[in-house]
N, C-alpha and C positions, 0 to 999 in steps of 0.2 A: 926649570926649563919647560916651556909649554910644548905640547906636541898634539898632532891631530889624532883624535881617537878613532877606533873602528866601531862600526855599528854591526849588529847581528840581525840578519834577515832570514826568516824561515824560507827554505828552498829545497827543491828536489832535483837531483841530477839524473836525467833519463836518456835512454836510447830509444829512438823511435825510427823504425826502418833502418836505413843506413846512415842516420844522422844522430847527433847527441846535442843536448842543450840543457840549460838551467831553467827550471819551471818555477813560477811563482803564482800563488793566489794573489789576486789584486789587493785583497784586504790585508795581506801581510806586508805589502810594500810600505815604506815610510810615507807619511802623508804627502810630502812634496813630490813623490814619484807615482802617486795614484792617478794623476792626470797626465796626458801627453805633453811633451815639451822638452826643452833643453835639459832641465834638471833630471827628468827620468832618463833621458838618453845618456847623460854623463854617468849616472849611477850604474846603468846596465853595461856601459862600456867598461867601467872599472871592475865590475863583476867578471866580465869575460877576460879582461887584461888588455884592452885596446885603448888607444892605438899603440902598437908595439913595433918600433922600427926594426927590431931584430926578427920579427915574424915568427915568434915562438910561443907567445902567451905564457911565458914562465910565471908571471905574477898575476894569474887569473885562472878562471875555470874553462876558458876556451881551449881548443885543440889546434889552433893556427891553421885550420883548413875551412873551406866554405861549409863543410858538413858538420863542423863541430864548434862554430863560432855563432851560436844561436841562443836566443832567449824567448821564453814563452810566458805570457800572462793570461791566467784563466780566472773567470769569475762566473757567478751564477747569472743566468740570462733572464732578462725581463721580456724577452720576445716569446710570443706564443709558440708552443710546440717545440721549444728548445730548452735544453738543460743548462748549457754553459756557453759563454762567449769566449772565444780563443783569439788572442792577438799574438802575432809572430813578429819578431825582430831579427833581421840578419845583420850581425855586427861586423863591420869592416875590420880587417886584421891590422893593417898598418896605417889606416886613416881614421880620423875622428868623426865617424857618423854611424848611425843605425838606419838601415833601410827598412821601412815599413810598407813598401809598395806591393808586396805580394805574400802569398802563403808558403808554408813548407809542408809539402805532402807527406814526407817521411815522418816528421814530428807530429803530424795530424794523428798518426796511429798511436801515439802516446797520450794524446789529450784525453781520450775517453778513460783510459786506465787511471791517469792522474786525477781526473774529476771524481771518479768513484772513490779512489783511495783518500782523497782530500775532503770527502763529505759534501761535495758540490752537487751530487746527484741525489734526488730525493730517495730515501731508503726504500720506500714502497715500490720503486722502479727497479731495484736491484734484487734479482732472484737469489735464492740460496744456492742453486746450481743451474747452470744453463748460460744463456747469452743475454747480456744487458745491452740494449740499444741506446747508446748515448747520442743525443741530438745536439750537434755542435753548430753554433753560429760562428763562421769564420769572419772575424771583424775586419781584417785587412781588405777583403774583397767582397764582403757582404753576400756570402754564399753559405749554403747548408752542407754539412758533412755528417753522415751517419757512421758511427764507429760501433762495430759489433764486438763487444768486449766479453771474453769468456770469464765466467764466475764459477768458482769451486768452493764449497763450504762457506759461502757468503763473502769471499774475498776475491780480488782479481787474480786469475790464473795467469802467471807469467811464463812458466816453464812448459815445454812441450816438444814436439818433434817436427815442427814446421821449419823448413830450411829456406833461408833467403840469401841469394847470392850477394856478396858484399858484407855479410855479417858472419862472423866466425862460428858462432854456436847456434844450435837450434833453439826455438822458443815456441810459445803458444801463438797460434795464428790469430791475427786481428784483421777482419775484413772491413774495408772502407768503401762507402758509397759517396761519391761526390755528386750532389744533386744539382741539376741545372748549372753545370760548371762554366757556362759561357753565355753571357748576355748577348754578345755579338761575336760569333765564332770567327769570322774573318773581318778584321778592322777595315780592310780595303775593299771588301765585298767580293774578293776573288780567291779561288783555291790556289792559284799561283800568281806571282807577281815578278816583274823584272826589277831587280835592284841595280840601278846604274851607279857604279862606284866611280868617284872622280879620281884624278891623278894625284892622290894623296900618298906621300912617301911611306906613311905608316901602314898602308895596305900592301906593301911589298909587291909580290907577283900579281896581286889582284888589282893593282892601281889601274884605273881606266877600263876595268872589265865589267861586263853586264852579267849578273847572275840570275838564274831562275830560282825563286824561293817560294816557300809556303809560309805565310805569316798568319799565325793563329793565336787566338786568345781563349784558351780552354785550359783550366787548371792554373796556368800561368802564361803570360804572353811569351811566345816562342817563335824564333825564326829558324826554319829548316832550309838547308841547302844540300845539294848532292855532293857527296864526298869527292867524286871524280872531278867535279867542276872546280874544286879548290885545291886539287893536287894531292888528295889522300885516297887510300884504299877503302877505309871504312872500318877496319878491324884494329885500329891503333889503340895502344894502351896509354896510361898517363904519362909515362916518361917520354913517349914519342912526341907529345905536344908540350908538356910542361917544362921540358928542358930546352925548349926552343923559344927564346925571348922574342925573336922576330915573328914567329907564328902566333904567339900570344898577343902581340901588338896588333897583328893583322886581324885576328878574331875580334878583339875589342873594338877596333875601328869599324869593322864590318857590322858588329852589333849596334854601334852608335848610329850609323847611317840607316840601318834597318829600323831602329827605334823611332827615328824621325819619320820615316815613311809609314810606320804604324800609327803615328800620331801620339806616341807616348811622351815625346819630348819635342821641343821646338828647334833646338840646335844641338849638334853633336857634343858640345862641351858639357851639356847637362848630364850626359851618360856617366860621367865620372862620379857623380853623387847618387846615381841610380844604378848600382851594380847588380842588384838582385833581379831586376827585370829590365828588358826582356832577356830570356835565355837565348843562346844560339847553339844549334846542333847540326850535325851532318849525318846523312843517311846513305845507306847502300844496300843492295841485295845481300842475301846471306852468303857468308864465307866461313870456312874453317879458321879457327884461331885458338890460341891458348890464353885463357883468361888470367888475370893477375894472380889468382890463387893457384895456378898450375892446371886447372880443370880444362880439359879439351872440349871446346864447343864446336860441334860438327855443323856442316851446312844444313843438315836436316833438323837441327835443334831449334832453328829460328825461322821466322818469316822475313826478317830484315835485321840490319845492324844499325844502331844509333849511338853516336857519341855526342855528349853535351857538355858545355862549359858552364861553370857557375862561379861567380865572383872572380872572373878572369883566369880560371884554371879548368883543365879538363877534369870532370867529376870522376871519382873512382868507381862509381856504379851508375845510378840514375836518380835524379831528383824526383820525388814522388809527384810533384805538380807537373814536371815535364813529362812524366810517364802518362799523366792524364792527357796532356797535349798530344802525345804520341798515339794513344789509344783512339782519341777523337779523330785525329788526322788520318789514321789508318782506316777508319770506318767510312771516310768520305771519299768517294771516287775522284781521282784526278789530282789529289795532293801529292807532293813529292814522297811523303811517307807511304801513302797508299800505293803509289807506283813502285816504290822500292820493295814493297811487300808482295808485288805481283799484280796489283790492280784488282778491280772487282769489289765484291762485298767482303767485309772483314770486320765482323762484330767483336772479335777477340784476337788480339795480336800478341805474339811472343817475339820479343826482340832481344838481340844480343847487345850487351854493354861491356865495359872493360872488366867487370867482376864476374860476369856470367850472363844469365838470362832473366827476364821478367815478363809476366803475362798481364795484360790489362785489357779490360773490355769497355765498350762504349755503346750506348743506344742513341742513335741519331735519326732525325727525320727531316724532310724538306717541306717547308710550307711557304707558299708564295715566293718561290725561288730563293728562300733563305734557309740555311741550315740551322737546325736547333739540336741541342744535346739535352736529353732528359736525365742521363746518368752515366757516370764513368765509375768503374769498380776495379779494385785490386786488393791483394792481400799483403800485409806487412806484419811485423811483430814489434813488441815494445817491452821494455823492462826498466824498473827502477834500479839505478846503479848506486845511488847514495842519497840519503835524506838527512836533514838537520838544519843547519844555518850556514849561510855564506857570511863572511866578515868582509866589510868594505870600509876603507878609509874615507872619512868625510871631511 
């Protein structure tokens, strides 16, 4: 009796920030998967265990959440002043597609470590002790990321005392600089826009409502709305949103209409196959709340609160790319994020999310009535969880 064999592919399973994913060197993928296309997507979906109608990823490496259904492909870069190219894929859980439309900021923190460990960074650039500056070309969005990877005794240092809300254990700090993260900060040209929502039954209580929004393209395209305008306080946790199917449908429809206004898609139906971008988030001034870990976040601990959805669900912490968007929006007067933080100048913002707090900084300037971002920075951590081979039926 014939049967389909499994192939073995060298792979590394890593945590980066508050996400996890399966990392590959491009050269280690089967020849048919070394170029973009359906064959590659099908292979990577099978690695993750998608599409899974049960929503569990029992037969794959995925974790059945937007934070853990991710794949990364890294290769040596042929671009000047860059060490590696980094391509990120967000794998849908119950649908058959991989979304390549944006970056993952959390996993960006693991790319530098993976590149050093995998021999993709020239040895003369790796110190015996100190900090290795890994220059990453983010291939999804054609932007540069600088990862400052700690090195001890010639190898990547992964353990340490840096604590990141949303991650259970401390680890070594990895500083990330997102260089020139926005070619066009505001796709509409405005710091705020009115999003006119039609009488669409999927919008529930927002049907026919006009919302004030900030639509920004920094880190990742993101639509910000005021929590109070959509019936929320701003300190909600995952279960408050994710257990409400009507609310999830409302957010997804609102995201689709916003994506059209941002020029990312032409019709709302296209949003179903573009779940990774744009993100949608709601903001509010600081309030006391108890984070998902049980940690008490006081009003004085943050400058504002932000809750963001990823792949149709409220994120348990904050996406790294969305954190970049938050930092940039906070630094620009008049955005909803800036106003929620109290307005004025804000070069560094500490915001509250469901798992705790995060600080992100951004350097912005205005030239010829256009906002430009030179850099956004934040700290994450990363760790190899397992390395070896994944086995995939073909």
